[in-house]
C-alpha positions, 0 to 999 in steps of 0.5 A: 225131845226136849223142845217138845217136852217144853212146848207141850208143858207150855201147852198144857199150862196155857190149856189150864189157864184158859179152863180155870179163867172160864174161857172154855165154859164160856166158849162152850155155850155155842157150837161150831157144828151142832151137837159135834164140837163146841167153841170150848173144844175148838179153842183147846184143839186149836192150842194143841195144833199150835203147839204140835206144829210148833214142836215140829217146826223146832225139831232139830235135824227135821227128820220125818219120824222125829218131827212127828214123834215130837209133835205127838209128844207135845200134844199128849203132854198138853192133854195129860196136864188137863187130864191131871186137873180133871183128876185133881179137881175130883180129889180137891175142891179147886173152887175154893181157889179157882172159882171156875173149877166147877163140875161143868168144866170137868164134864167139858174136858171129859166130854161128859164121860166118866172121869177115867174113861173121859180122860183117857179119851182126852189124852187121845184126842190131845196126841192125835191133835199133835200128830196131825200138826206134825203131819200138816207141817210135813205136807206140801205148802198148798195143802197147808194153804187150803186146809187153813182156808177151809178149816178157818171158814168153818170156824169163822162161819160157826163164831159169826153165826148169829150175825150171818143168820139174819143177813142170810135170811134177808133175801129169798136164795140166801134164805135157803142156803141159810137153812141148810148151812145153819141150825139154831146153834152152829153149823149143821154137818151137811153144811159144814162138810159142803162149806169145806169142800167148796172153800177147799176146792175154790182155794185149790183152784186158785193155788194152781190157776191163779198165777196163770189167770193173772198172767192171762189178764196182763196179756190181754190188750189194753182195752179189755183190760180196762173194761174188766178193771172198770167192771171190777170197780163198778161192782165193787162200788156197788157192793160198798154202797148197798152194804149198810141196807143189806147189814142192818143197823148193828153191822153198820155200826161195826163198820163204822168203827172199822172205818174211822180205824181204816182212816187212822191206820192209813194215816199212820201208815204213812208215818210208820209204813212208808217213812219208818218213823215209830210214832206212839202219840198218834191219838194226839192228832185224833184228839185235836181233829176232834176238839177243833171240830167240836170248838168250832161247831158246838153251840154249847160253847157259842164261840163260832157255831160253823157247820161241819164243812166250813170247819173242816178246812180249819181241822186239817190245817190244825192237824198239819200244823200239829204234825209239824210241831211234833216233828220239828223237835224229834227230827234227829231221834230214831227207833225207840227214842222217837217212840218215847218222844212221841208218846210224850207228845200224845200224853201232853195234849190229853193232859192239857185238854184236862187241865183247868187253864183250858177248861173255858175253851175245851170243857175239861173233864165234862167234855164238849157236847151238842156237836152238830151232825154233817149235813149235805142239802137236806141229808143228814148223816144221823145214824150209823147207816148214813155216817158209813157213807161219810166215813167211806168217802174219807177212806176212798179219798185217803187211799187215793192220796196215799196211792199217789203219794206212794208212787211219787218222788216223796213216797220214794224219799220216805221209803229210802228214809225207812230203810236207812236215813244215813244212806238217804241223806248221802243220796241228796234226800233232805231229811228234815223236809221228808220227816216233817211232810210224813208227820204233817200228812199222817196227822192231817189224816188223823185229824179228819178222822177225829172230826167224823168221829166227833160229829158221829158221837155228837160229844167229845171227851178226854177219856176217848183219847188215851194212849191205847188208841195209838197202840191199837193203830200200831197193831192194826198196821203190824197185823195188816202189813206195814206200808201196805194200803190193803193190809191196813184195811185187813188189819182194821177188820181183824183187830177192830171188827172182830172184837166188835162183833164178839162182844157176847165174850167181852171178859176174854176179848183182849185175852184172845187179841193178845193171843192173835197178835203173838201168833201173828208175830210168831207165824206171819210176821210180815202181816196178813197182806204185806207189801210185796217188798217187805214180803221179799225181804222176809221170804225172798230166800225161801221163794228163791230156793223154791224156784231153784228146786223147781227148775232142777225138777224140770231139767231132770225130769 
């Protein structure tokens, strides 16, 4: 029981921390299901479920009774520490030290009941949450997947209700669904149940029949396959084209921010995901692209006053040149040393931009303003709903180039370098050329993103290019799945889009961000949408064991 006690105590500390920093109270202002469960209670239950699952996973011996007892104990200890917080708060004025230790917090933790009864109910709910996590761990994989997707959909709909309600209200049939699904604060009970059943049924159907459908599609003659693929592409393009008009101004702005990170992520995916070169100074190329287009187009400096399309080739060339410039001195570096060197390059660019020596050309701390918008004929890419199309075109172009590079001889050379540089060199791969091309290609994509960013804002400032941009892009690739192009899109949506949508919880966004990253590394280290090769590397043994077990069952049957 040592593991269960340790995990339960850690969970209790996390629950107390979330309570005393005000997160539980702030989140409780919004209900997931109206008058049933709030975001604050959902947060604590999620912590209890996670700790219970962790206790079950780390139980030695893996006996069912032992797993359930350890999960139960971890949940009980977590709730017990929260109950002790409530009791301590009733005896001592904790607000002198912790400003968020308010009567409202104690009322939330005891569900509005008298403290003794509320604390007892808290213990019961914590223990049951841990026990449910143990049962969840012991359940078949298909059931776990269905429950995670279904419950996650309900929580996501409750969290994003302020954005979904206006979107649904734009069109008649969706407006009816909107009234059935949402109240003024949270999902309706019948809406939550209906959504759960619908998502669970679809997930179960796809888990059982998805592989058969895919196999059947592959067995179709070439002509029907092409027709279905073209139809799918046409539908996807149609959806992408109408998104800004359907979603409105705010969500279009979020889409443009996500799109810029997708562009950056696709470039870094070549350097890190394909070639395995850890680059922490990637923001430098983003800054170079932004400042190049600013210098060439802004009338504030009065040097060139080119249009965006005239300046764009110079932007790409500067990005590629700077990529080669960075790659040349670090060719023989690997791992942590390469990361430190590239980090230094990013800081060098930022300091140069801020320097007084380059101030007449780059504006120093004042930056460069009056950058003109992009025009095509008489159409101006002014607001988010117009710039979205420019970013979408850039993303589609970069995705096409990335796919072609991945399947080319150069792409295979990058992947060989990623797996083992010495073996790749022994096979005849030119390491110098492969690494420089990776740095140059990634830098060119980043410079393109920087150019669009500068025209979007109409100005550039040095503080927009700090090292956190590079770290965020690396996180996008890791969370999405290294080497995976769909993973970059999913990672950008998860790590950039969601925080933008939850700006009302601005004080706690980074805390949730960090917690999600930790959970991802523990539960799904390959990423949300991993590359097939990386999935096999991490889960190949489990898949082989599952296949052997199923074949044995078929033989015995």
